[in-house]
N, CA and C atoms as a LAMMPS dump frame, in Angstrom:
ITEM: TIMESTEP
0
ITEM: NUMBER OF ATOMS
585
ITEM: BOX BOUNDS ff ff ff
-5.0000000000000000e+02 5.0000000000000000e+02
-5.0000000000000000e+02 5.0000000000000000e+02
-5.0000000000000000e+02 5.0000000000000000e+02
ITEM: ATOMS id mol type element x y z
1 1 1 N 337.528 -218.485 -256.736
2 1 2 C 338.05 -217.796 -255.566
3 1 3 C 337.206 -217.98 -254.575
4 2 1 N 337.916 -218.234 -253.192
5 2 2 C 336.995 -218.662 -252.202
6 2 3 C 337.785 -217.792 -251.108
7 3 1 N 336.693 -217.107 -250.326
8 3 2 C 337.014 -216.333 -249.025
9 3 3 C 336.225 -216.761 -248.085
10 4 1 N 337.392 -216.973 -246.915
11 4 2 C 336.749 -217.31 -245.516
12 4 3 C 337.102 -216.279 -244.502
13 5 1 N 336.237 -215.877 -243.707
14 5 2 C 336.42 -214.633 -243.008
15 5 3 C 336.479 -215.288 -241.58
16 6 1 N 337.855 -214.691 -240.98
17 6 2 C 338.362 -215.423 -239.702
18 6 3 C 337.62 -214.505 -238.429
19 7 1 N 337.69 -213.093 -238.547
20 7 2 C 337.264 -212.336 -237.516
21 7 3 C 336.762 -211.089 -238.409
22 8 1 N 335.776 -210.194 -238.083
23 8 2 C 335.569 -209.278 -238.25
24 8 3 C 334.984 -208.102 -237.343
25 9 1 N 335.342 -206.825 -237.481
26 9 2 C 334.757 -205.792 -236.55
27 9 3 C 334.713 -204.436 -237.589
28 10 1 N 334.115 -203.647 -237.008
29 10 2 C 334.073 -202.176 -237.833
30 10 3 C 335.8 -201.756 -238.091
31 11 1 N 336.815 -202.129 -237.323
32 11 2 C 337.788 -201.43 -237.405
33 11 3 C 338.879 -202.559 -238.232
34 12 1 N 338.508 -204.008 -238.054
35 12 2 C 339.561 -204.98 -238.597
36 12 3 C 338.984 -206.244 -239.362
37 13 1 N 339.285 -206.786 -240.44
38 13 2 C 338.775 -207.892 -240.74
39 13 3 C 340.085 -208.605 -241.184
40 14 1 N 340.121 -209.931 -240.585
41 14 2 C 340.95 -210.98 -241.224
42 14 3 C 340.314 -212.238 -242.06
43 15 1 N 340.695 -212.354 -243.018
44 15 2 C 340.167 -213.297 -243.857
45 15 3 C 341.084 -214.142 -244.609
46 16 1 N 340.882 -215.147 -245.311
47 16 2 C 341.707 -216.031 -246.08
48 16 3 C 341.12 -216.098 -247.545
49 17 1 N 341.857 -215.648 -248.424
50 17 2 C 341.559 -215.733 -249.886
51 17 3 C 342.233 -216.79 -250.458
52 18 1 N 341.345 -218.104 -251.154
53 18 2 C 342.128 -219.022 -252.085
54 18 3 C 341.999 -219.009 -253.466
55 19 1 N 342.771 -219.62 -254.083
56 19 2 C 342.441 -219.652 -255.456
57 19 3 C 343.115 -218.727 -256.309
58 20 1 N 343.657 -217.4 -255.864
59 20 2 C 343.919 -216.631 -256.35
60 20 3 C 345.453 -216.351 -256.531
61 21 1 N 346.137 -215.286 -257.529
62 21 2 C 347.68 -215.268 -257.843
63 21 3 C 347.855 -214.196 -256.636
64 22 1 N 349.387 -214.114 -256.987
65 22 2 C 349.988 -212.987 -256.171
66 22 3 C 349.559 -211.577 -256.683
67 23 1 N 349.553 -211.715 -258.109
68 23 2 C 349.144 -210.351 -258.529
69 23 3 C 347.906 -209.971 -258.202
70 24 1 N 346.752 -210.732 -258.048
71 24 2 C 345.502 -210.466 -257.726
72 24 3 C 345.589 -209.929 -256.272
73 25 1 N 346.212 -210.748 -255.078
74 25 2 C 346.014 -210.365 -254.058
75 25 3 C 346.621 -209.239 -253.959
76 26 1 N 347.873 -208.792 -254.616
77 26 2 C 348.556 -207.537 -254.413
78 26 3 C 347.819 -206.112 -255.257
79 27 1 N 346.985 -206.574 -256.116
80 27 2 C 346.004 -205.681 -256.512
81 27 3 C 344.995 -205.145 -255.73
82 28 1 N 344.27 -205.944 -254.933
83 28 2 C 343.56 -205.737 -253.716
84 28 3 C 344.131 -204.899 -252.822
85 29 1 N 345.372 -205.38 -252.401
86 29 2 C 346.116 -204.592 -251.299
87 29 3 C 346.376 -203.102 -251.891
88 30 1 N 346.717 -202.815 -253.023
89 30 2 C 347.29 -201.54 -253.595
90 30 3 C 346.056 -200.634 -253.753
91 31 1 N 344.793 -201.229 -254.072
92 31 2 C 343.953 -200.409 -254.406
93 31 3 C 343.423 -199.989 -253.229
94 32 1 N 343.093 -200.966 -252.129
95 32 2 C 342.638 -200.552 -250.915
96 32 3 C 343.506 -199.4 -250.216
97 33 1 N 344.699 -199.258 -250.338
98 33 2 C 345.794 -198.373 -249.773
99 33 3 C 345.637 -197.375 -250.449
100 34 1 N 345.493 -197.017 -251.788
101 34 2 C 345.839 -195.939 -252.463
102 34 3 C 345.009 -195.435 -253.33
103 35 1 N 343.767 -196.108 -254.083
104 35 2 C 342.713 -195.729 -254.874
105 35 3 C 341.433 -195.262 -254.403
106 36 1 N 341.173 -195.495 -253.068
107 36 2 C 339.896 -195.244 -252.591
108 36 3 C 339.659 -193.688 -252.378
109 37 1 N 338.527 -193.201 -252.781
110 37 2 C 338.088 -191.91 -252.484
111 37 3 C 337.722 -191.365 -250.94
112 38 1 N 338.766 -190.577 -250.341
113 38 2 C 338.609 -190.566 -248.936
114 38 3 C 338.663 -188.887 -248.476
115 39 1 N 337.795 -188.436 -247.569
116 39 2 C 338.061 -187.096 -247.09
117 39 3 C 339.325 -186.793 -246.423
118 40 1 N 339.965 -185.555 -246.839
119 40 2 C 341.393 -185.111 -246.13
120 40 3 C 341.198 -183.683 -246.405
121 41 1 N 341.747 -183.208 -245.314
122 41 2 C 341.732 -181.617 -245.188
123 41 3 C 342.897 -181.221 -246.393
124 42 1 N 342.534 -180.6 -247.028
125 42 2 C 343.201 -179.793 -248.077
126 42 3 C 343.956 -178.42 -248.085
127 43 1 N 342.96 -177.749 -247.112
128 43 2 C 343.438 -176.212 -247.096
129 43 3 C 343.133 -175.785 -245.658
130 44 1 N 344.076 -175.111 -244.945
131 44 2 C 343.78 -174.641 -243.748
132 44 3 C 344.194 -173.329 -243.402
133 45 1 N 343.314 -172.52 -242.992
134 45 2 C 343.407 -170.836 -242.833
135 45 3 C 343.628 -170.61 -241.406
136 46 1 N 344.732 -170.39 -240.545
137 46 2 C 344.902 -169.869 -239.29
138 46 3 C 344.716 -168.649 -239.005
139 47 1 N 343.656 -168.073 -238.412
140 47 2 C 343.034 -166.951 -238.249
141 47 3 C 343.781 -166.588 -236.983
142 48 1 N 343.697 -167.028 -235.954
143 48 2 C 344.48 -166.612 -234.687
144 48 3 C 345.252 -167.63 -234.15
145 49 1 N 346.505 -167.206 -233.691
146 49 2 C 347.221 -168.407 -232.98
147 49 3 C 348.542 -167.881 -232.294
148 50 1 N 348.329 -167.444 -231.149
149 50 2 C 349.254 -166.867 -230.489
150 50 3 C 350.162 -167.965 -229.431
151 51 1 N 350.172 -169.007 -229.908
152 51 2 C 350.711 -170.159 -229.063
153 51 3 C 352.317 -170.146 -229.539
154 52 1 N 353.09 -171.055 -229.018
155 52 2 C 354.348 -170.99 -229.252
156 52 3 C 354.704 -172.081 -230.739
157 53 1 N 353.386 -172.978 -230.747
158 53 2 C 353.502 -173.547 -232.154
159 53 3 C 353.297 -172.873 -233.523
160 54 1 N 354.222 -173.322 -234.609
161 54 2 C 354.009 -172.537 -235.923
162 54 3 C 352.87 -172.867 -236.237
163 55 1 N 352.209 -172.263 -237.25
164 55 2 C 350.939 -172.7 -237.914
165 55 3 C 351.034 -173.964 -238.95
166 56 1 N 352.278 -173.874 -239.549
167 56 2 C 352.581 -174.962 -240.296
168 56 3 C 352.512 -176.295 -239.672
169 57 1 N 353.151 -176.5 -238.491
170 57 2 C 352.919 -177.495 -237.548
171 57 3 C 351.38 -177.787 -237.279
172 58 1 N 350.788 -177.162 -236.979
173 58 2 C 349.554 -177.269 -236.812
174 58 3 C 348.623 -177.589 -237.71
175 59 1 N 348.91 -176.989 -238.837
176 59 2 C 348.151 -177.428 -240.17
177 59 3 C 348.686 -178.952 -240.54
178 60 1 N 349.744 -179.344 -240.155
179 60 2 C 349.98 -180.813 -240.686
180 60 3 C 349.327 -181.703 -239.554
181 61 1 N 349.11 -181.421 -238.526
182 61 2 C 348.589 -181.886 -237.346
183 61 3 C 346.95 -182.458 -237.798
184 62 1 N 346.409 -181.065 -238.231
185 62 2 C 344.849 -181.221 -238.476
186 62 3 C 344.591 -181.702 -239.88
187 63 1 N 345.624 -181.774 -240.567
188 63 2 C 345.606 -182.287 -241.985
189 63 3 C 345.802 -183.876 -242.055
190 64 1 N 346.24 -184.465 -240.976
191 64 2 C 346.159 -185.808 -240.756
192 64 3 C 344.914 -186.437 -239.928
193 65 1 N 344.167 -185.738 -239.522
194 65 2 C 343.106 -186.188 -238.707
195 65 3 C 342.134 -186.881 -239.727
196 66 1 N 341.91 -188.319 -239.395
197 66 2 C 341.099 -188.945 -240.176
198 66 3 C 339.564 -188.47 -240.106
199 67 1 N 338.804 -188.287 -241.42
200 67 2 C 337.636 -187.775 -241.262
201 67 3 C 336.563 -188.914 -242.148
202 68 1 N 335.447 -189.151 -241.274
203 68 2 C 334.437 -189.97 -242.073
204 68 3 C 334.209 -189.7 -243.59
205 69 1 N 333.977 -190.616 -243.992
206 69 2 C 333.741 -190.605 -245.615
207 69 3 C 332.649 -191.12 -245.916
208 70 1 N 331.423 -190.657 -245.761
209 70 2 C 330.076 -191.534 -246.303
210 70 3 C 330.152 -191.373 -247.819
211 71 1 N 328.986 -192.384 -248.522
212 71 2 C 329.067 -192.644 -249.853
213 71 3 C 328.165 -191.412 -250.413
214 72 1 N 328.16 -191.127 -251.596
215 72 2 C 327.301 -190.084 -251.972
216 72 3 C 327.74 -188.512 -252.675
217 73 1 N 329.256 -188.3 -252.125
218 73 2 C 330.042 -187.171 -252.389
219 73 3 C 330.686 -187.291 -253.335
220 74 1 N 331.008 -186.399 -254.241
221 74 2 C 331.984 -186.214 -255.412
222 74 3 C 333.176 -185.653 -255.134
223 75 1 N 334.021 -185.451 -256.127
224 75 2 C 335.38 -184.59 -255.749
225 75 3 C 335.348 -183.406 -255.88
226 76 1 N 333.778 -182.808 -256.06
227 76 2 C 333.678 -181.408 -256.133
228 76 3 C 333.193 -180.613 -254.824
229 77 1 N 332.832 -181.65 -253.951
230 77 2 C 332.164 -181.417 -252.506
231 77 3 C 333.101 -180.761 -251.534
232 78 1 N 333.277 -179.664 -250.883
233 78 2 C 334.056 -179.261 -249.901
234 78 3 C 333.118 -179.094 -248.64
235 79 1 N 333.741 -179.701 -247.639
236 79 2 C 333.342 -179.829 -246.246
237 79 3 C 334.278 -178.943 -245.49
238 80 1 N 333.439 -177.723 -244.571
239 80 2 C 334.323 -176.75 -244.04
240 80 3 C 334.176 -177.489 -242.38
241 81 1 N 335.505 -177.238 -241.904
242 81 2 C 335.711 -177.436 -240.527
243 81 3 C 336.187 -176.178 -239.83
244 82 1 N 335.547 -175.91 -238.598
245 82 2 C 336.073 -174.783 -237.951
246 82 3 C 336.76 -175.426 -236.542
247 83 1 N 337.697 -174.446 -235.813
248 83 2 C 338.132 -174.724 -234.69
249 83 3 C 338.344 -173.381 -233.627
250 84 1 N 337.967 -173.231 -232.537
251 84 2 C 337.893 -172.242 -232.004
252 84 3 C 338.249 -172.362 -230.356
253 85 1 N 339.493 -172.572 -229.964
254 85 2 C 339.585 -172.907 -228.57
255 85 3 C 340.63 -171.925 -227.633
256 86 1 N 340.282 -171.92 -226.475
257 86 2 C 341.065 -171.093 -225.8
258 86 3 C 341.728 -171.965 -224.614
259 87 1 N 343.158 -171.497 -224.205
260 87 2 C 343.884 -172.266 -223.398
261 87 3 C 343.554 -171.845 -221.7
262 88 1 N 344.103 -172.324 -220.813
263 88 2 C 344.957 -173.691 -220.947
264 88 3 C 344.171 -174.851 -221.33
265 89 1 N 344.936 -175.906 -221.786
266 89 2 C 344.335 -177.042 -222.226
267 89 3 C 344.86 -177.799 -223.375
268 90 1 N 344.532 -179.094 -223.672
269 90 2 C 345.068 -179.79 -224.737
270 90 3 C 343.757 -179.533 -225.983
271 91 1 N 344.11 -179.331 -227.332
272 91 2 C 343.135 -179.054 -228.182
273 91 3 C 343.156 -180.425 -228.779
274 92 1 N 342.043 -181.202 -228.75
275 92 2 C 341.838 -182.594 -229.43
276 92 3 C 341.22 -182.292 -230.593
277 93 1 N 341.139 -183.44 -231.441
278 93 2 C 340.544 -183.398 -232.85
279 93 3 C 338.86 -183.144 -232.982
280 94 1 N 338.224 -183.482 -231.584
281 94 2 C 336.91 -183.169 -231.437
282 94 3 C 336.544 -181.769 -231.536
283 95 1 N 337.285 -181.111 -231.46
284 95 2 C 337.071 -179.466 -231.483
285 95 3 C 337.164 -178.999 -232.736
286 96 1 N 336.917 -179.963 -233.884
287 96 2 C 337.036 -179.38 -235.462
288 96 3 C 335.687 -179.843 -235.458
289 97 1 N 334.674 -178.657 -235.6
290 97 2 C 333.364 -178.597 -235.856
291 97 3 C 333.093 -178.587 -237.195
292 98 1 N 332.364 -179.595 -237.882
293 98 2 C 332.241 -179.836 -239.593
294 98 3 C 330.587 -178.912 -239.651
295 99 1 N 330.805 -178.675 -241.164
296 99 2 C 329.735 -177.679 -241.806
297 99 3 C 328.7 -178.808 -242.302
298 100 1 N 328.998 -180.108 -241.972
299 100 2 C 328.244 -181.195 -242.594
300 100 3 C 328.094 -182.123 -241.649
301 101 1 N 326.687 -182.334 -241.076
302 101 2 C 326.577 -183.317 -239.986
303 101 3 C 327.153 -184.774 -240.413
304 102 1 N 327.004 -185.258 -241.512
305 102 2 C 327.379 -186.578 -242.108
306 102 3 C 329.081 -186.825 -242.149
307 103 1 N 329.701 -185.727 -242.175
308 103 2 C 331.124 -185.709 -242.487
309 103 3 C 331.948 -184.924 -241.023
310 104 1 N 332.346 -185.786 -240.227
311 104 2 C 332.976 -185.334 -239.337
312 104 3 C 334.077 -185.997 -238.762
313 105 1 N 335.151 -185.735 -237.785
314 105 2 C 336.277 -186.36 -237.474
315 105 3 C 336.248 -187.902 -237.093
316 106 1 N 336.957 -188.756 -237.69
317 106 2 C 336.363 -190.276 -237.334
318 106 3 C 336.996 -190.45 -235.8
319 107 1 N 337.817 -189.782 -235.103
320 107 2 C 338.404 -190.223 -233.943
321 107 3 C 338.796 -188.808 -233.295
322 108 1 N 337.852 -188.482 -232.102
323 108 2 C 337.826 -187.09 -231.628
324 108 3 C 338.861 -186.954 -230.358
325 109 1 N 339.729 -188.097 -230.212
326 109 2 C 340.597 -188.078 -229.004
327 109 3 C 342.131 -187.738 -229.627
328 110 1 N 342.255 -187.341 -230.763
329 110 2 C 343.565 -187.106 -231.438
330 110 3 C 344.106 -185.713 -230.818
331 111 1 N 345.162 -185.948 -229.922
332 111 2 C 345.496 -184.545 -229.322
333 111 3 C 346.352 -183.737 -230.744
334 112 1 N 345.937 -182.636 -230.668
335 112 2 C 346.669 -181.56 -231.974
336 112 3 C 347.572 -180.725 -231.35
337 113 1 N 347.76 -180.229 -230.108
338 113 2 C 348.465 -179.351 -229.439
339 113 3 C 347.818 -178.962 -228.072
340 114 1 N 348.964 -178.325 -227.193
341 114 2 C 348.519 -177.899 -225.927
342 114 3 C 348.529 -176.2 -226.02
343 115 1 N 347.327 -175.62 -225.48
344 115 2 C 347.506 -174.052 -225.25
345 115 3 C 347.627 -173.744 -223.855
346 116 1 N 348.563 -172.565 -223.83
347 116 2 C 348.877 -172.137 -222.45
348 116 3 C 347.794 -171.315 -221.812
349 117 1 N 348.013 -170.78 -220.73
350 117 2 C 347.138 -169.525 -220.207
351 117 3 C 347.126 -168.635 -221.254
352 118 1 N 345.753 -168.054 -221.642
353 118 2 C 345.88 -166.939 -222.253
354 118 3 C 346.142 -166.991 -223.874
355 119 1 N 346.285 -168.351 -224.319
356 119 2 C 346.577 -168.444 -225.801
357 119 3 C 345.508 -168.785 -226.216
358 120 1 N 345.234 -168.573 -227.501
359 120 2 C 344.277 -168.849 -228.49
360 120 3 C 344.312 -169.332 -229.765
361 121 1 N 343.343 -170.116 -230.339
362 121 2 C 343.577 -170.755 -231.481
363 121 3 C 342.311 -170.927 -232.119
364 122 1 N 342.311 -170.273 -233.453
365 122 2 C 341.397 -170.259 -234.408
366 122 3 C 341.483 -170.379 -235.639
367 123 1 N 341.12 -171.519 -236.695
368 123 2 C 341.423 -171.886 -237.65
369 123 3 C 339.792 -172.457 -238.316
370 124 1 N 340.309 -172.598 -239.903
371 124 2 C 339.068 -172.914 -240.523
372 124 3 C 340.036 -173.986 -241.505
373 125 1 N 339.441 -175.203 -241.835
374 125 2 C 339.983 -176.466 -242.588
375 125 3 C 338.613 -176.543 -243.561
376 126 1 N 339.365 -176.889 -244.875
377 126 2 C 338.623 -177.065 -245.885
378 126 3 C 339.055 -178.906 -246.397
379 127 1 N 337.814 -179.649 -246.416
380 127 2 C 338.41 -181.142 -246.712
381 127 3 C 337.545 -181.404 -247.755
382 128 1 N 338.357 -182.216 -248.755
383 128 2 C 337.796 -182.614 -250.182
384 128 3 C 338.127 -184.118 -250.299
385 129 1 N 337.353 -184.9 -250.991
386 129 2 C 337.949 -186.142 -251.374
387 129 3 C 339.083 -186.371 -252.312
388 130 1 N 340.025 -187.299 -251.97
389 130 2 C 341.264 -187.698 -252.701
390 130 3 C 341.56 -188.906 -252.448
391 131 1 N 342.554 -189.323 -253.186
392 131 2 C 343.067 -190.628 -252.637
393 131 3 C 344.515 -190.724 -252.208
394 132 1 N 344.796 -191.691 -251.753
395 132 2 C 346.093 -191.715 -251.023
396 132 3 C 347.606 -191.768 -252.047
397 133 1 N 347.115 -191.855 -253.286
398 133 2 C 347.82 -191.897 -254.23
399 133 3 C 348.517 -190.645 -254.44
400 134 1 N 347.647 -189.793 -253.812
401 134 2 C 348.016 -188.171 -254.178
402 134 3 C 348.663 -187.656 -252.52
403 135 1 N 348.134 -188.266 -251.528
404 135 2 C 348.631 -187.817 -250.212
405 135 3 C 348.087 -188.654 -249.253
406 136 1 N 348.885 -189.157 -248.274
407 136 2 C 348.67 -189.996 -247.192
408 136 3 C 347.313 -189.504 -246.377
409 137 1 N 346.895 -188.168 -246.433
410 137 2 C 345.64 -187.929 -245.539
411 137 3 C 344.512 -188.786 -246.118
412 138 1 N 344.587 -188.942 -247.535
413 138 2 C 343.623 -189.877 -247.825
414 138 3 C 343.507 -191.216 -247.748
415 139 1 N 344.394 -191.866 -247.014
416 139 2 C 344.547 -193.319 -246.855
417 139 3 C 343.41 -193.568 -245.794
418 140 1 N 342.644 -194.858 -246.435
419 140 2 C 341.5 -195.445 -245.618
420 140 3 C 341.987 -196.396 -244.139
421 141 1 N 343.324 -196.8 -244.704
422 141 2 C 343.587 -197.835 -243.709
423 141 3 C 344.779 -198.9 -244.273
424 142 1 N 345.11 -199.948 -243.688
425 142 2 C 346.332 -200.693 -243.982
426 142 3 C 345.756 -202.049 -244.447
427 143 1 N 346.224 -202.637 -245.559
428 143 2 C 345.941 -203.998 -245.853
429 143 3 C 347.461 -204.639 -246.116
430 144 1 N 347.284 -205.95 -245.311
431 144 2 C 348.526 -206.74 -245.98
432 144 3 C 348.081 -208.22 -245.932
433 145 1 N 349.021 -208.795 -246.353
434 145 2 C 348.659 -210.337 -246.509
435 145 3 C 350.078 -211.156 -246.362
436 146 1 N 349.582 -212.388 -246.006
437 146 2 C 351.039 -213.578 -246.188
438 146 3 C 350.616 -214.454 -246.881
439 147 1 N 351.211 -214.909 -247.676
440 147 2 C 350.953 -216.238 -248.384
441 147 3 C 351.361 -217.443 -247.538
442 148 1 N 350.063 -218.317 -247.612
443 148 2 C 350.242 -219.279 -246.911
444 148 3 C 351.261 -220.476 -247.293
445 149 1 N 351.926 -221.226 -246.185
446 149 2 C 353.125 -221.926 -246.403
447 149 3 C 352.892 -223.251 -246.923
448 150 1 N 351.627 -223.515 -246.666
449 150 2 C 350.991 -224.797 -247.49
450 150 3 C 350.501 -224.545 -248.811
451 151 1 N 349.874 -223.619 -249.031
452 151 2 C 349.43 -223.331 -250.376
453 151 3 C 349.568 -221.913 -251.053
454 152 1 N 350.513 -222.148 -251.691
455 152 2 C 351.058 -220.933 -252.356
456 152 3 C 349.93 -219.986 -253.051
457 153 1 N 348.48 -220.503 -253.366
458 153 2 C 347.348 -219.887 -253.995
459 153 3 C 346.723 -219.465 -252.887
460 154 1 N 347.095 -219.479 -251.653
461 154 2 C 345.897 -218.696 -250.303
462 154 3 C 346.655 -217.883 -249.734
463 155 1 N 346.113 -216.748 -249.711
464 155 2 C 346.394 -215.496 -248.893
465 155 3 C 345.631 -215.289 -247.506
466 156 1 N 346.5 -215.121 -246.647
467 156 2 C 345.993 -214.65 -245.398
468 156 3 C 345.967 -213.142 -245.343
469 157 1 N 344.763 -212.397 -245.109
470 157 2 C 344.799 -211.176 -245.264
471 157 3 C 344.424 -210.435 -243.745
472 158 1 N 344.837 -209.14 -243.737
473 158 2 C 344.081 -208.455 -242.555
474 158 3 C 343.864 -206.973 -243.141
475 159 1 N 342.859 -206.511 -242.773
476 159 2 C 342.587 -204.914 -243.302
477 159 3 C 342.159 -204.18 -241.895
478 160 1 N 342.985 -203.16 -242.159
479 160 2 C 342.636 -202.359 -240.69
480 160 3 C 342.243 -200.769 -241.057
481 161 1 N 341.131 -200.473 -240.513
482 161 2 C 340.671 -199.117 -240.968
483 161 3 C 341.335 -197.831 -240.058
484 162 1 N 341.357 -196.856 -240.598
485 162 2 C 341.796 -195.555 -239.908
486 162 3 C 340.749 -194.841 -239.158
487 163 1 N 339.311 -195.388 -239.611
488 163 2 C 337.995 -195.07 -239.215
489 163 3 C 337.063 -194.075 -239.977
490 164 1 N 337.813 -193.742 -241.342
491 164 2 C 337.049 -192.979 -242.232
492 164 3 C 335.833 -193.66 -242.492
493 165 1 N 336.377 -195.035 -242.931
494 165 2 C 335.12 -196.106 -243.466
495 165 3 C 335.28 -197.376 -242.812
496 166 1 N 334.514 -198.266 -242.637
497 166 2 C 334.885 -199.556 -242.04
498 166 3 C 335.732 -200.325 -242.611
499 167 1 N 336.367 -201.245 -242.389
500 167 2 C 337.205 -202.431 -242.811
501 167 3 C 336.663 -203.217 -244.058
502 168 1 N 334.924 -203.37 -243.537
503 168 2 C 334.435 -204.042 -244.748
504 168 3 C 334.301 -203.078 -246.023
505 169 1 N 333.961 -201.76 -245.791
506 169 2 C 333.606 -200.702 -246.523
507 169 3 C 335.003 -200.638 -247.492
508 170 1 N 336.174 -200.713 -247.048
509 170 2 C 337.382 -200.416 -247.533
510 170 3 C 337.575 -201.889 -248.682
511 171 1 N 337.152 -203.19 -248.254
512 171 2 C 336.981 -204.148 -249.163
513 171 3 C 336.122 -203.895 -250.428
514 172 1 N 334.912 -203.57 -250.098
515 172 2 C 333.934 -203.324 -250.786
516 172 3 C 334.442 -202.169 -252.14
517 173 1 N 334.706 -201.102 -251.524
518 173 2 C 335.205 -200.223 -252.428
519 173 3 C 336.405 -200.472 -253.143
520 174 1 N 337.13 -201.386 -252.954
521 174 2 C 338.466 -201.693 -253.202
522 174 3 C 337.912 -202.602 -254.555
523 175 1 N 337.028 -203.473 -254.453
524 175 2 C 336.617 -204.167 -255.392
525 175 3 C 335.787 -203.463 -256.486
526 176 1 N 334.991 -202.357 -255.903
527 176 2 C 334.45 -201.74 -256.896
528 176 3 C 335.332 -200.722 -257.669
529 177 1 N 336.459 -200.171 -257.092
530 177 2 C 337.607 -199.4 -257.923
531 177 3 C 338.306 -200.272 -258.735
532 178 1 N 338.676 -201.671 -258.312
533 178 2 C 339.328 -202.658 -259.407
534 178 3 C 338.513 -202.916 -260.589
535 179 1 N 337.184 -202.99 -260.321
536 179 2 C 336.262 -203.401 -261.497
537 179 3 C 336.069 -202.301 -262.518
538 180 1 N 336.103 -201.022 -261.823
539 180 2 C 336.145 -199.813 -262.778
540 180 3 C 337.25 -199.8 -263.401
541 181 1 N 338.649 -199.855 -263.209
542 181 2 C 339.748 -199.823 -263.929
543 181 3 C 339.676 -200.787 -264.815
544 182 1 N 339.349 -202.099 -264.538
545 182 2 C 339.088 -203.159 -265.527
546 182 3 C 338.346 -202.66 -266.834
547 183 1 N 337.2 -202.112 -266.315
548 183 2 C 336.021 -201.849 -267.395
549 183 3 C 336.909 -200.661 -268.259
550 184 1 N 337.681 -199.622 -267.835
551 184 2 C 338.202 -198.754 -268.694
552 184 3 C 339.362 -199.539 -269.568
553 185 1 N 340.023 -200.407 -269.239
554 185 2 C 341.118 -201.158 -269.861
555 185 3 C 340.111 -201.775 -270.952
556 186 1 N 338.995 -202.412 -270.527
557 186 2 C 338.236 -203.244 -271.643
558 186 3 C 337.676 -201.977 -272.696
559 187 1 N 337.258 -200.844 -272.474
560 187 2 C 337.016 -200.053 -273.142
561 187 3 C 338.067 -199.585 -274.257
562 188 1 N 339.195 -199.033 -273.638
563 188 2 C 340.241 -198.813 -274.577
564 188 3 C 340.838 -199.85 -275.552
565 189 1 N 340.866 -201.306 -274.81
566 189 2 C 341.433 -202.233 -275.983
567 189 3 C 340.274 -202.421 -277.073
568 190 1 N 338.98 -202.194 -276.815
569 190 2 C 338.049 -202.337 -277.858
570 190 3 C 337.877 -201.07 -278.809
571 191 1 N 338.255 -199.923 -278.351
572 191 2 C 338.418 -198.82 -279.011
573 191 3 C 339.948 -198.705 -280.142
574 192 1 N 340.87 -199.332 -279.421
575 192 2 C 342.112 -199.717 -280.258
576 192 3 C 342.146 -200.72 -281.199
577 193 1 N 341.186 -201.601 -280.828
578 193 2 C 340.937 -202.828 -281.983
579 193 3 C 340.2 -202.156 -283.368
580 194 1 N 339.126 -201.162 -282.946
581 194 2 C 338.424 -200.741 -283.974
582 194 3 C 339.169 -200.063 -284.816
583 195 1 N 340.358 -199.371 -284.162
584 195 2 C 340.917 -198.268 -285.27
585 195 3 C 342.068 -199.024 -286.017
């Protein structure tokens, strides 16, 4: 297999994968989009909300804010975010304050809601690691490819990060996740052949 990187930035990588099959290209795409461990808000407690917006709507908006996901965390780790804002004004994702300096919102400019004069919003949100196979809030980005018209074994990939991890890290973690799954299959096959 050959990889030729056409362009690369923190948010996006475009590369050509040669000498591969459709099944392999699709395995990379599916793993990167659904199998990576990414922080996402699991639970929200609204302590005060005298705005005209329902708590459930606010919880949905907060729950989809991308959260930076550094390495070294496990699915047992919980990071708390607090938000305490008075109106009037727009409440942005940067108002979510993390209990862990390494784990913060990936984009502080996402509007959550507008508060009017005298309105107040106070909530707490807990974030945990999960995969997009369970919920979209854990999706790290988009991966897509097209098959080269001249060479059916060549795939033109684009990887776009939502900000939790870089586009390069999406590819690295995808490769690691694929390798882990293949190792598990190998172990199970060896165990089955002994029985």
